N, CA, C and O atoms as a GROMACS GRO file, in nm:
protein
  300
    1MET      N    1   0.085  -0.118   0.000
    1MET     CA    2   0.000   0.000   0.000
    1MET      C    3   0.089   0.124   0.000
    1MET      O    4   0.185   0.134   0.076
    2ARG      N    5   0.056   0.218  -0.087
    2ARG     CA    6   0.135   0.341  -0.096
    2ARG      C    7   0.097   0.439   0.015
    2ARG      O    8  -0.017   0.442   0.061
    3ALA      N    9   0.194   0.516   0.055
    3ALA     CA   10   0.170   0.617   0.159
    3ALA      C   11   0.085   0.730   0.102
    3ALA      O   12   0.093   0.762  -0.017
    4ASP      N   13   0.003   0.790   0.188
    4ASP     CA   14  -0.080   0.903   0.146
    4ASP      C   15   0.002   1.030   0.160
    4ASP      O   16   0.022   1.080   0.271
    5ASN      N   17   0.049   1.082   0.049
    5ASN     CA   18   0.131   1.204   0.049
    5ASN      C   19   0.051   1.328   0.011
    5ASN      O   20   0.109   1.432  -0.019
    6SER      N   21  -0.081   1.317   0.014
    6SER     CA   22  -0.164   1.429  -0.032
    6SER      C   23  -0.142   1.555   0.051
    6SER      O   24  -0.152   1.665  -0.002
    7ARG      N   25  -0.112   1.540   0.179
    7ARG     CA   26  -0.091   1.661   0.261
    7ARG      C   27   0.031   1.739   0.212
    7ARG      O   28   0.033   1.862   0.219
    8HIS      N   29   0.132   1.668   0.163
    8HIS     CA   30   0.250   1.734   0.109
    8HIS      C   31   0.218   1.807  -0.021
    8HIS      O   32   0.267   1.917  -0.046
    9LEU      N   33   0.135   1.744  -0.103
    9LEU     CA   34   0.094   1.807  -0.229
    9LEU      C   35   0.010   1.931  -0.202
    9LEU      O   36   0.027   2.033  -0.269
   10VAL      N   37  -0.080   1.922  -0.106
   10VAL     CA   38  -0.164   2.036  -0.070
   10VAL      C   39  -0.077   2.150  -0.015
   10VAL      O   40  -0.098   2.266  -0.050
   11ALA      N   41   0.018   2.117   0.069
   11ALA     CA   42   0.107   2.219   0.125
   11ALA      C   43   0.191   2.284   0.015
   11ALA      O   44   0.208   2.406   0.015
   12ALA      N   45   0.243   2.204  -0.077
   12ALA     CA   46   0.324   2.259  -0.187
   12ALA      C   47   0.240   2.349  -0.276
   12ALA      O   48   0.287   2.454  -0.319
   13ALA      N   49   0.118   2.308  -0.304
   13ALA     CA   50   0.029   2.390  -0.387
   13ALA      C   51  -0.002   2.522  -0.317
   13ALA      O   52  -0.005   2.627  -0.381
   14GLY      N   53  -0.025   2.517  -0.188
   14GLY     CA   54  -0.050   2.640  -0.112
   14GLY      C   55   0.069   2.733  -0.113
   14GLY      O   56   0.055   2.854  -0.127
   15ASN      N   57   0.188   2.676  -0.098
   15ASN     CA   58   0.311   2.757  -0.102
   15ASN      C   59   0.330   2.822  -0.239
   15ASN      O   60   0.366   2.939  -0.248
   16ARG      N   61   0.306   2.745  -0.346
   16ARG     CA   62   0.318   2.800  -0.482
   16ARG      C   63   0.217   2.912  -0.503
   16ARG      O   64   0.249   3.014  -0.564
   17HIS      N   65   0.096   2.891  -0.453
   17HIS     CA   66  -0.009   2.992  -0.466
   17HIS      C   67   0.034   3.122  -0.399
   17HIS      O   68   0.026   3.229  -0.459
   18GLU      N   69   0.078   3.114  -0.275
   18GLU     CA   70   0.118   3.234  -0.202
   18GLU      C   71   0.239   3.302  -0.266
   18GLU      O   72   0.243   3.425  -0.274
   19TYR      N   73   0.336   3.224  -0.312
   19TYR     CA   74   0.454   3.280  -0.376
   19TYR      C   75   0.416   3.352  -0.506
   19TYR      O   76   0.463   3.463  -0.532
   20THR      N   77   0.331   3.289  -0.586
   20THR     CA   78   0.288   3.349  -0.713
   20THR      C   79   0.206   3.474  -0.687
   20THR      O   80   0.221   3.573  -0.758
   21ARG      N   81   0.119   3.470  -0.587
   21ARG     CA   82   0.036   3.586  -0.554
   21ARG      C   83   0.124   3.702  -0.508
   21ARG      O   84   0.102   3.817  -0.548
   22ALA      N   85   0.223   3.673  -0.425
   22ALA     CA   86   0.314   3.778  -0.377
   22ALA      C   87   0.392   3.839  -0.493
   22ALA      O   88   0.413   3.960  -0.497
   23LYS      N   89   0.436   3.755  -0.588
   23LYS     CA   90   0.509   3.807  -0.705
   23LYS      C   91   0.418   3.896  -0.789
   23LYS      O   92   0.463   4.000  -0.838
   24ALA      N   93   0.293   3.857  -0.807
   24ALA     CA   94   0.199   3.938  -0.886
   24ALA      C   95   0.173   4.072  -0.818
   24ALA      O   96   0.171   4.175  -0.885
   25ILE      N   97   0.153   4.070  -0.688
   25ILE     CA   98   0.130   4.194  -0.614
   25ILE      C   99   0.252   4.284  -0.623
   25ILE      O  100   0.239   4.405  -0.642
   26LYS      N  101   0.371   4.226  -0.609
   26LYS     CA  102   0.495   4.304  -0.620
   26LYS      C  103   0.506   4.367  -0.758
   26LYS      O  104   0.540   4.485  -0.770
   27ALA      N  105   0.478   4.290  -0.862
   27ALA     CA  106   0.487   4.342  -0.999
   27ALA      C  107   0.387   4.454  -1.022
   27ALA      O  108   0.420   4.555  -1.083
   28LEU      N  109   0.264   4.438  -0.972
   28LEU     CA  110   0.164   4.543  -0.988
   28LEU      C  111   0.204   4.670  -0.913
   28LEU      O  112   0.182   4.780  -0.963
   29ARG      N  113   0.263   4.654  -0.795
   29ARG     CA  114   0.308   4.772  -0.720
   29ARG      C  115   0.422   4.843  -0.792
   29ARG      O  116   0.426   4.966  -0.796
   30GLU      N  117   0.515   4.766  -0.850
   30GLU     CA  118   0.625   4.827  -0.925
   30GLU      C  119   0.573   4.903  -1.047
   30GLU      O  120   0.620   5.012  -1.077
   31ILE      N  121   0.476   4.845  -1.116
   31ILE     CA  122   0.417   4.912  -1.232
   31ILE      C  123   0.345   5.038  -1.187
   31ILE      O  124   0.356   5.142  -1.251
   32ASP      N  125   0.271   5.029  -1.076
   32ASP     CA  126   0.200   5.145  -1.024
   32ASP      C  127   0.297   5.254  -0.982
   32ASP      O  128   0.273   5.372  -1.009
   33ASP      N  129   0.406   5.217  -0.915
   33ASP     CA  130   0.506   5.315  -0.872
   33ASP      C  131   0.571   5.383  -0.991
   33ASP      O  132   0.603   5.502  -0.986
   34ALA      N  133   0.592   5.308  -1.099
   34ALA     CA  134   0.653   5.364  -1.220
   34ALA      C  135   0.555   5.452  -1.297
   34ALA      O  136   0.596   5.534  -1.378
   35GLY      N  137   0.426   5.433  -1.271
   35GLY     CA  138   0.324   5.514  -1.338
   35GLY      C  139   0.301   5.477  -1.483
   35GLY      O  140   0.242   5.555  -1.558
   36THR      N  141   0.346   5.359  -1.524
   36THR     CA  142   0.330   5.321  -1.665
   36THR      C  143   0.197   5.253  -1.693
   36THR      O  144   0.152   5.253  -1.807
   37GLY      N  145   0.135   5.196  -1.593
   37GLY     CA  146   0.011   5.124  -1.614
   37GLY      C  147   0.038   4.985  -1.667
   37GLY      O  148   0.141   4.959  -1.728
   38VAL      N  149  -0.056   4.896  -1.642
   38VAL     CA  150  -0.037   4.756  -1.681
   38VAL      C  151  -0.029   4.742  -1.832
   38VAL      O  152   0.057   4.670  -1.882
   39ALA      N  153  -0.117   4.808  -1.906
   39ALA     CA  154  -0.117   4.796  -2.052
   39ALA      C  155   0.014   4.848  -2.110
   39ALA      O  156   0.069   4.789  -2.203
   40GLY      N  157   0.065   4.958  -2.057
   40GLY     CA  158   0.191   5.013  -2.106
   40GLY      C  159   0.308   4.923  -2.077
   40GLY      O  160   0.396   4.905  -2.161
   41GLU      N  161   0.311   4.867  -1.958
   41GLU     CA  162   0.421   4.778  -1.920
   41GLU      C  163   0.418   4.650  -2.002
   41GLU      O  164   0.522   4.598  -2.042
   42ALA      N  165   0.298   4.598  -2.027
   42ALA     CA  166   0.285   4.474  -2.103
   42ALA      C  167   0.293   4.499  -2.253
   42ALA      O  168   0.300   4.405  -2.331
   43GLN      N  169   0.292   4.625  -2.293
   43GLN     CA  170   0.296   4.665  -2.433
   43GLN      C  171   0.181   4.604  -2.512
   43GLN      O  172   0.201   4.546  -2.619
   44VAL      N  173   0.060   4.618  -2.456
   44VAL     CA  174  -0.060   4.573  -2.526
   44VAL      C  175  -0.150   4.691  -2.551
   44VAL      O  176  -0.138   4.795  -2.486
   45VAL      N  177  -0.241   4.676  -2.644
   45VAL     CA  178  -0.335   4.782  -2.678
   45VAL      C  179  -0.433   4.800  -2.563
   45VAL      O  180  -0.484   4.703  -2.509
   46GLY      N  181  -0.458   4.925  -2.526
   46GLY     CA  182  -0.547   4.955  -2.415
   46GLY      C  183  -0.687   4.899  -2.433
   46GLY      O  184  -0.749   4.856  -2.336
   47ALA      N  185  -0.738   4.900  -2.556
   47ALA     CA  186  -0.872   4.847  -2.581
   47ALA      C  187  -0.880   4.698  -2.549
   47ALA      O  188  -0.983   4.649  -2.504
   48TRP      N  189  -0.771   4.627  -2.572
   48TRP     CA  190  -0.771   4.484  -2.545
   48TRP      C  191  -0.764   4.459  -2.395
   48TRP      O  192  -0.833   4.371  -2.343
   49SER      N  193  -0.683   4.533  -2.326
   49SER     CA  194  -0.661   4.506  -2.184
   49SER      C  195  -0.773   4.561  -2.097
   49SER      O  196  -0.786   4.520  -1.981
   50GLY      N  197  -0.854   4.652  -2.149
   50GLY     CA  198  -0.962   4.710  -2.071
   50GLY      C  199  -0.913   4.824  -1.986
   50GLY      O  200  -0.793   4.851  -1.978
   51SER      N  201  -1.006   4.891  -1.924
   51SER     CA  202  -0.968   5.008  -1.843
   51SER      C  203  -0.909   4.965  -1.710
   51SER      O  204  -0.939   4.857  -1.659
   52ARG      N  205  -0.825   5.051  -1.655
   52ARG     CA  206  -0.761   5.021  -1.527
   52ARG      C  207  -0.865   5.013  -1.416
   52ARG      O  208  -0.857   4.927  -1.328
   53LYS      N  209  -0.962   5.104  -1.420
   53LYS     CA  210  -1.065   5.104  -1.315
   53LYS      C  211  -1.143   4.973  -1.317
   53LYS      O  212  -1.173   4.917  -1.211
   54LYS      N  213  -1.175   4.924  -1.437
   54LYS     CA  214  -1.249   4.799  -1.447
   54LYS      C  215  -1.165   4.684  -1.391
   54LYS      O  216  -1.218   4.598  -1.320
   55ALA      N  217  -1.037   4.682  -1.422
   55ALA     CA  218  -0.948   4.577  -1.371
   55ALA      C  219  -0.936   4.586  -1.219
   55ALA      O  220  -0.943   4.484  -1.150
   56GLU      N  221  -0.917   4.707  -1.167
   56GLU     CA  222  -0.905   4.724  -1.023
   56GLU      C  223  -1.033   4.683  -0.953
   56GLU      O  224  -1.030   4.620  -0.847
   57SER      N  225  -1.146   4.720  -1.012
   57SER     CA  226  -1.275   4.683  -0.955
   57SER      C  227  -1.291   4.532  -0.950
   57SER      O  228  -1.337   4.476  -0.850
   58SER      N  229  -1.253   4.467  -1.058
   58SER     CA  230  -1.261   4.322  -1.064
   58SER      C  231  -1.169   4.257  -0.961
   58SER      O  232  -1.209   4.162  -0.893
   59MET      N  233  -1.046   4.309  -0.949
   59MET     CA  234  -0.952   4.253  -0.852
   59MET      C  235  -1.000   4.275  -0.710
   59MET      O  236  -0.986   4.187  -0.625
   60ALA      N  237  -1.058   4.393  -0.683
   60ALA     CA  238  -1.108   4.420  -0.549
   60ALA      C  239  -1.226   4.330  -0.516
   60ALA      O  240  -1.238   4.279  -0.405
   61ARG      N  241  -1.313   4.310  -0.616
   61ARG     CA  242  -1.432   4.228  -0.596
   61ARG      C  243  -1.394   4.082  -0.569
   61ARG      O  244  -1.458   4.016  -0.487
   62THR      N  245  -1.293   4.032  -0.637
   62THR     CA  246  -1.254   3.892  -0.620
   62THR      C  247  -1.154   3.872  -0.507
   62THR      O  248  -1.120   3.758  -0.475
   63GLY      N  249  -1.106   3.981  -0.448
   63GLY     CA  250  -1.010   3.969  -0.339
   63GLY      C  251  -0.868   3.949  -0.388
   63GLY      O  252  -0.780   3.913  -0.309
   64THR      N  253  -0.844   3.971  -0.518
   64THR     CA  254  -0.710   3.953  -0.573
   64THR      C  255  -0.615   4.054  -0.515
   64THR      O  256  -0.500   4.022  -0.485
   65VAL      N  257  -0.661   4.177  -0.498
   65VAL     CA  258  -0.578   4.281  -0.439
   65VAL      C  259  -0.648   4.328  -0.313
   65VAL      O  260  -0.757   4.385  -0.319
   66ALA      N  261  -0.585   4.304  -0.202
   66ALA     CA  262  -0.641   4.344  -0.074
   66ALA      C  263  -0.594   4.485  -0.040
   66ALA      O  264  -0.526   4.549  -0.120
   67ASN      N  265  -0.631   4.531   0.075
   67ASN     CA  266  -0.584   4.660   0.124
   67ASN      C  267  -0.431   4.662   0.116
   67ASN      O  268  -0.365   4.571   0.166
   68ASN      N  269  -0.375   4.765   0.054
   68ASN     CA  270  -0.230   4.771   0.033
   68ASN      C  271  -0.151   4.759   0.162
   68ASN      O  272  -0.039   4.706   0.162
   69ALA      N  273  -0.206   4.806   0.271
   69ALA     CA  274  -0.132   4.802   0.397
   69ALA      C  275  -0.118   4.659   0.449
   69ALA      O  276  -0.020   4.626   0.515
   70SER      N  277  -0.217   4.574   0.419
   70SER     CA  278  -0.213   4.439   0.474
   70SER      C  279  -0.160   4.335   0.375
   70SER      O  280  -0.129   4.223   0.415
   71ALA      N  281  -0.148   4.371   0.248
   71ALA     CA  282  -0.101   4.275   0.147
   71ALA      C  283   0.050   4.256   0.160
   71ALA      O  284   0.122   4.350   0.194
   72PRO      N  285   0.096   4.136   0.133
   72PRO     CA  286   0.241   4.114   0.141
   72PRO      C  287   0.315   4.193   0.035
   72PRO      O  288   0.263   4.215  -0.074
   73ARG      N  289   0.436   4.237   0.066
   73ARG     CA  290   0.516   4.319  -0.026
   73ARG      C  291   0.601   4.234  -0.119
   73ARG      O  292   0.686   4.288  -0.190
   74GLY      N  293   0.581   4.103  -0.121
   74GLY     CA  294   0.656   4.018  -0.212
   74GLY      C  295   0.756   3.930  -0.140
   74GLY      O  296   0.780   3.946  -0.020
   75PRO      N  297   0.812   3.838  -0.215
   75PRO     CA  298   0.905   3.743  -0.151
   75PRO      C  299   1.036   3.807  -0.115
   75PRO      O  300   1.125   3.740  -0.061
   0.00000   0.00000   0.00000
């Protein structure tokens, strides 16, 4: 019978999630500090990427971006 290693897989997935989330938040803060905007930094057409307010609203609604004071500043 094989050992149940699912707890290790769950822990690793959680760690990857938090690390990736922290990197995304750090990247968004760097873009915001530079004042270039996400579309400008990614070099995509603004019409394709949508408005910044719409994106921020969506992120706030889904909890992707929390209050800046409480969100982690990155790895």
